[in-house]
N, C-alpha and C positions, 0 to 999 in steps of 0.2 A: 712308611705311610703313617700319618697321624690320624687318630680317630678323634672326632669331636663329640662331646656328649650331646644327647638330644636336646634341642632348644625347647624351653618351656613356652607354652602358648599363653599369652596374657588373656586372651578371650577364648573360653572353652567352645568347642564346636557345638552347634545346635543339633542335638541328637534327637530331640523330641519332635513329634509332629505338631502342627499348628493346633489341633484339637486338644492335645494334652497340655499345651502351653496355657490354654484358657480354662482348664478344669478348675483351678482354684477360684477363678472369677465366677464360673458357673455354679460352683458349690455355694458361694456367698449369696448369689442371687436366689438360689433355691431356699437357703436358710431364711433370707429376708422375706420371701413370699410365704413361706410356711408360718413365720411369726405374724405376718400381717393377716393371713387368713384365720389364724386362731384368735385374733383380736377383734374380729367383726362383732362378736357378741358384746364386747365392751361398748360399742357405739349405741346399742339399744338401751344401755343403762345410763346414758347421758342425761343429766338433770334437765327437765323441761324449763325453758326460759322464754316466756312470751315476749314478743316484740312490742316496744312502747314508742310513743312519740310525746314529747313534752314541749308545749308552747308557753312562752312567757309573754302575755299581752299586758296592756296597761291596766286592765281591770282584774285579771286572774291568771293563775297557772292552770293550764288545761293539759291533762294527761289522758292519752288514748292508748288502750291496751288491746291487742288482738288476742282473744280467748275463744277460738272456735271449738265447739264441741264441749264446752264447760258450762254446766248449769249455773244459773245465777246464785242459787243457794249454796254452791260450793266455793264461793269467792268471799274473802274477808278483806275489809279495808280498815286500816288503823292509822291514827296520827299520834305520834309520840315524840316530844322534843323536836318539833319542826321537821320531822321525817314522815313522809307518807309511805306506808307499806301496803302493797297489794299482794295477797297470798291466796292460795287455794289448792285444789287438786283436780286433775283430770282423771276420772276413774275409767278403768278399762272396761270394754264391753265384752261380755261373755258370749261367745258364739258356739253353737253346737256343731256346726259343720266346719271342719278345718282341712278337708281333703283337697280343695282346689286353691288354697292360698299360696301364692308364689312369692310375693314381696310385700312386706309391711314396713312402711316408713313412719307410721304414726307413733307418737310418743305419749306416754301416760305417766302420771306421777304428780308429786307435789311441786309447787313453784312458789317463789317469793321475789318480788321486785321492790326496792326501796328508792325513793326519790327525795332528796333534801328540798325543803321548802324555805323560801325567804321568810324573815320575821314578819313581814307585812301581811302574810296570809292569815285570815280569820278562820281558825280550825272549826269553829262552831257552825260556820256557814258552808262547809264543803258539801257538795252534792254529787251523786253518782247515778248514771243511767246506763242501761245496756240494751243494745239493739243489734240483732244479727251477729252475735258473737264478738261484738266490739264494745268494750267498757270505756265510758268516758267519765272522768272525774274532773270537776271544776272546783278549784280552790280560790275563792274571791279574795282580792287584796283589800285591806281596810285603809290603806294609805298612811299608816302610822310610821312606817320606815321608808322614807323617801331618799333618793340619791341626791347628793350635793357635791359640788366641787370645793376643794380646799385650796386656798391661795397660799403659796409658799412665800414666807417672809425671810428676809435676810437675817442671819444671826449677828448679834452685836458683840 
């Protein structure tokens, strides 16, 4: 009688249960959510960036900036080298009662937005107004830099 050596199995038998097969995946999800939950505080430290709208009309560049809750005296407007910069700070309100606050999505801190201006803007005539938390800056054009088409000539 001839004895044959035990044949090797190319695929090992699945001896683990289905739950233990997914344990590494479960651990990875737990680690991911732990890291995400510890990072929620980072979202409160995001730089405040007010939303803007820039219109280029025939007579002026009009910039509208949403600045709710910011006092007019906390906003600064500068023009330097054909760049309009609007900056300021939204100061936090100090509240004595903090027992019933559940969620706060309000942001506080300094902000700065810069908008390049065309050379045709007369910086001396820029005007700014503010109404209901919306700042409007109008930079009139003086017409000195006008657009023109260039005809292409053949090279000789």
